[in-house]
C-alpha positions, 0 to 999 in steps of 0.5 A: 409526498411523505407517503411516496417517501415511506414507499421509496424508503420501503424499496430499499431496506426490502432490496437491501435485505435480499441482496443480503447482511450488506457488509459496510455496516457489519459486525465487522466494522460496527465492532471496529468503531465501538473500539477505535472510540474507546478509551481502553483501547488498545492498537492489538485490540483494534488490529485484532478487529481488522484482521478478522476480515482477510480482504480488508486487512489487506487492502487496509495495508496496501494503503498503510505503504502508501505514500500517503500514510507511510511517510518513513518508507519501511514497510507496515507488515502488520494491521497493530503497526498500521493503527499505531503509524495512522491512528485509530480514527484513520483507521476506523475511518479508512475501514469505513471507506473500504467497505463502502466501495466493497459493498457498494461496488456497481452492479448494474449497468448505466447507474455510474455508482463507480462514479458515487462511490469516487464522489464519496471518497472525494469528498471525505478527504476534502471536507476532512482537509477543509475541515483543519482549517474552519477551526471543526473540533473533530475532523476525522468526524467530517471526513465520515459525514462528506463520505456519508453525504452523497450514502442515498444516492448511492443506496438508490444507483444500486437497489433501484438501478431501473429507477435511477436510470430513470432520473437519470434521464430525466436530469439529462434532459433539463427540464427539472432541477434534480432536487425536483427529480428527486423530490418526484421519482423519491418521495424525498430527498438523497440526503434524507434518505442516506440520513434515514439511512445510518440512524438506521444503522446505528451512527452518531446523531451528530453525524445524522445532524450533518445529512440534514436538507438545507431546511433543515441544518438551523435545527442542528447544533453550531458544529454541526451546521459547521460540518453542513456546511463543509460537506455539502459545499465540496459536494456541490463544488464536485458537482460542477466540476464532473458536470454532473450539476448543470449550470443555469445562471452560469454562474453557482460554480462562483457561488459555491466557491464562495459560501464554502470559502468563507466557511473554512476561511480560506481565500477562494483560491486556497478551497480550489487548490484544496479539491485538487488535490485530493484528486491527484492524492486518490489518483496516485491511490485509486486502485488501492481503493479498488476503483478505476482511472476512468471513473476519476477524470471530469468531462472537459466540456463548455459549462459556460463559466470560465474559471469551472471550465479551467479548474476541470481542464487542469484537472483532467490533463493531470488525470489522462497523464497519470493514467498513461503513466500509469498503463506506463508502468503496468506495462513495464512491470508486466516485464518486469515480473516475465525477467524475473520468472525468466532469472528464475528459471535459469538460477534453479537450471544452473542451481540443479546442475552445480548440485549434479556436480557436487553429487558427483564430488561427493561420490567419488572422495574429491579432493577439497580445493575441487570441492570448495572452487564448485562451492563458489561457482555454484553459488554466484551463477545459481543466485542474485549474490554477485561476488562469492570468497570463501576465505582460508583459516590459517593453521592457528587460527590467526589468519583469514586470507580470500583464497577463491572469488567468482562476480563482479567487481572482486578486486575490493574483497581480494584486498580487504580479506586478509585478515588478522585476529589481532586486527580490531577491525577483523573481531566479527569475521574471526568471532563467525569463525570461534562461535561456528554461526551464520550471518545475513544481513539482508541490507547492509545499508540498514542504518543499525547494521551500518554503524555495528559492521566493521566501518574499513569493511562497508568502506573498502566492500561495500556490501547491499547485504551479505552472507558470512559462514564458517566453513566446518571440518569435521567440527574444526573451522578450517574457512568462513565462506562470504557472498554479497550482492554490490552497493548499486544491487538489490537487498538478499532474498529468500531465494540467494540464502536458500541456494547460499546454505544448500552448497554451505551443507554439500561443501561440509558432507563432501569434505567431511567423506574427503577427510575420513577417505585420507584423499584430502588434499591441503586446502594450500596447496 
């Protein structure tokens, strides 16, 4: 058997060499592991190591913005922020998980590699949760042990697909136990193969010692033995739930459940709850991991154990329901995307039409009222900004009054924009007028802006986002151009700001030419 096992190991290594340096344990991941374990490392150092792999960076940021890791809801756009938010150890483990999936994605049909990868992620997440209750000193190491516990089987399925398919066929026939089939086909067990691989790849001794066959577990430390009980117990329970391990006496599930319950010092009901929670949580984010919902759904069939069948049935029902919801969500997102594209095209066409109008007004040196009216109309028609107002400054610069308005729900704007410089609540608007600066507030509901914007303005006008800019002619501010979205609408988009600025500049040019030609008329006529 030892000779046969060595032959298997040699074949695996030969295939790994032929397939190239698999990125799962490439220099990037090894570097990330080394950096994250150093006491001198800061968030930026780890972020730089992650960003050397663009694919890993993209997937990591998607997960960092998921509800599992980003409870605050603020969008995470920088890897350094993700490191701070999630933590060094969890970033390292997420990198390992994503690379495992990327490296061993199914390339051979019929080997069920994706099912094995789903099992690895489930095992890792559940083992970590169990380790918290069991008093394990390093729960993130438990996660890694859980992730790699099935590595031997994953590698055989990936590198020796024909042999693995034959083994699955023998298992299906039910003449021999799965352990016996492994011994006959490989000369050893999957767990032994996985342990030898990770030892070669430089993993910590405590991780290597956790991946032992049952007869060798006694040679490990107490913490390593506890880790082994947790990761192997979770693994075996998921093997039962997904019907990869057949019930012989009908009591295997209960025995495994009882053993894991004792190891983790948790009631059996709580253990089953954690198993289900891990499946549900992975279901929420499975696409970010690069896996499919189909591989997560356990088959529903009679096992001979009513308790096991009930657990499987509930999970399958939940996952099928979530899969249907995800399909509906995708259909909605596609329809929404098409609508947004059509809307953007409509805006672009309106923008071109109004640019032609503005060009005509510039050429004929049109009077200010026509220019300003066209500008206000153009911004409202060519963007998702819902309300646009031109406020005329008084001759002494001590008043601002709404003169031209376009859009919806204009009454609050007409009522509010009758401002006196002497009023404290008007200070912001006259400051913009005097300084000649533009103010962009993409989200007026942000706490910071809620504290800085005038209270009366927020209560009366109720914008969700806004833009304010002075309209300057010959170095003098003649008024303010204001645009916003109502409180139930979205944020100010980049395209909105571009349209606003474009017509603001066109209006300035038109008014400058009109004034220089002497064709200008008083604005308050």
